[in-house]
C-alpha positions in Angstrom: 0.0 0.0 0.0 2.8 2.4 0.9 4.5 1.7 -2.4 1.3 2.6 -4.3 1.0 5.8 -2.3 4.7 6.6 -3.0 4.3 6.1 -6.7 1.4 8.6 -6.7 3.2 11.1 -4.6 6.3 11.0 -6.8 4.1 11.5 -9.9 1.9 14.3 -8.3 4.2 16.0 -5.8 7.7 15.1 -7.0 10.4 13.0 -5.5 11.7 15.6 -3.0 8.4 16.8 -1.7 8.1 16.6 2.1 5.1 14.2 1.9 7.0 12.0 -0.6 10.0 11.9 1.7 7.9 11.0 4.7 6.5 8.0 2.8 9.9 6.9 1.8 11.1 7.3 5.4 8.2 5.1 6.6 8.9 2.4 3.9 12.6 2.4 5.0 11.6 2.1 8.6 9.3 -0.9 7.9 12.0 -2.6 5.8 14.4 -2.2 8.7 11.9 -3.7 11.1 11.6 -6.6 8.8 15.3 -7.2 9.2 16.7 -5.9 5.9 19.0 -3.4 7.6 21.4 -2.8 4.7 18.6 -1.9 2.4 16.9 0.2 5.2 20.2 2.1 5.8 20.6 2.9 2.1 17.0 4.1 1.8 17.3 6.2 5.0 20.5 7.7 3.6 18.7 8.7 0.4 15.9 10.3 2.4 18.4 12.1 4.6 20.2 13.5 1.6 17.0 14.8 0.1 15.9 16.3 3.4 19.3 18.0 3.8 18.9 19.6 0.4 15.2 20.6 0.9 15.0 21.4 4.6 18.5 21.9 5.9 20.5 20.1 8.5 18.6 21.2 11.7 15.0 20.7 10.5 13.1 18.2 12.7 12.5 15.8 9.8 16.2 15.9 8.9 17.1 15.1 12.5 14.6 12.3 12.5 16.4 10.8 9.5 19.8 11.2 11.1 18.4 9.5 14.3 16.9 6.6 12.3 20.2 6.0 10.5 22.0 5.9 14.0 19.4 3.3 15.1 20.0 1.2 12.0 23.8 1.4 12.5 23.3 0.2 16.1 21.1 -2.7 15.0 23.8 -3.6 12.4 26.3 -3.9 15.2 28.3 -0.8 14.2 28.4 0.6 17.7 31.1 3.3 17.2 29.4 4.7 14.1 26.0 4.6 15.8 27.3 6.3 19.0 28.9 9.1 16.9 25.7 9.5 14.9 23.6 9.7 18.1 25.9 12.3 19.6 25.7 14.4 16.5 21.9 14.2 16.5 21.8 15.2 20.2 24.1 18.1 19.6 21.9 19.3 16.7 18.7 18.9 18.8 20.2 20.9 21.6 21.1 23.7 19.2 17.5 24.0 17.9 
């Protein structure tokens, strides 16, 4: 169902529209919950890149993407990278 919505959002709103990016974020989150962490990480990185371009580094949606990537890194056993990512998100959230 999400993929059908995503296709329509891309067609109507464009690939970098905030609603389209939120749908992509949710699809990546679900893929991660199903255990495909490598694919989820790649998809979250794509969403993060688009959100950085469209919204900037300190927007709440951008920070949510950065946080989700840190969660995926932790789930993949990449603790040092995850810790660094969590610390960066925390620093950014404290600035806002």
